[in-house]
C-alpha positions, 0 to 999 in steps of 0.5 A: 354832266359829263360831255364828249364834246372834246372827243367828238370835236377832235375826232372830226378834226375841228378846232375850238375856233371851227366849232365856235364859228359853226355855232348858230349864232357864232360864239368864241373858242374860249366858250367852247373850251369852257363847255368842253372842260366843264368850267361852264355848265352845258345847257340843253341850248348849248348841247343843241348848238354844239351838236348842230355845229359838229353834225351829230345828235345832241345825245351823242355829246352826253356820256351815259353810264348805260351806253358804253363807248366802242373803242376804235382799234385802228384807222384805214388809210391808203397804206392799210390799217394803222394804229391810232396816235391817241385813244378814241371811241365811237358812240353807239347810235342812241335813238331819240324821240324825234327819230323814225326808221326806214328799211331798204329792200331794193338797192338805190344809190348808196343804199343796199337791201337790208340797210336801216336808215334812222331819220330825224323829224324836222318841223318846217322852220328847220327844213333848211338843215336838210338842204342837199340831204336825203329826206323822207316826206309824208304825202297824201293817203299815207304815202311817202316821198324819199329823195335828195332835197335839192330845192326849197321855195317857201312851202314848196320842196323839190326832191330828187329820188335815188332811182336812176332816171327818176323825175323830180318830186315837187311837194307843197305844204309838207307838215314835217320831213325826216332827214337821214342821220344814221345808216346801219348796214349789216355785213 
């Protein structure tokens, strides 16, 4: 299996030690290096651990023939558009089965009309991964709540909606939440 671990790690300006320390449980920089170079087999467990440490989806770490990368032409700095020192690529968004979508019709916070959000569904044992992130949560009668997950006490969640002046939403015994992973904005 050809992976993109090194490319994504360098794109995020992380060292092998940074990624190793961010893994849960932590590992050694040598192990991450072996997984990057292919001298050690990358299992699904390792893909999940490294993806979480890098803040990407596991599918983003695998190079697929039917999903061409997008070459990065330049970077925008304080001095304007500048060429890259080394070749880098973007991985196009790759949907997986744990994603749900949400479309934006009204501007709220950072979101604009026509934005599309891709959200990853999480089971209750993974809710802590969404702390201080925007989430979608099911409510009774087929309704949903959306906002920043600001607090968790056992089975109780507190969300702060993106609307200006909105009151905090308290949810109890939520079967799943979906955390925003990708924003797609048409210009």
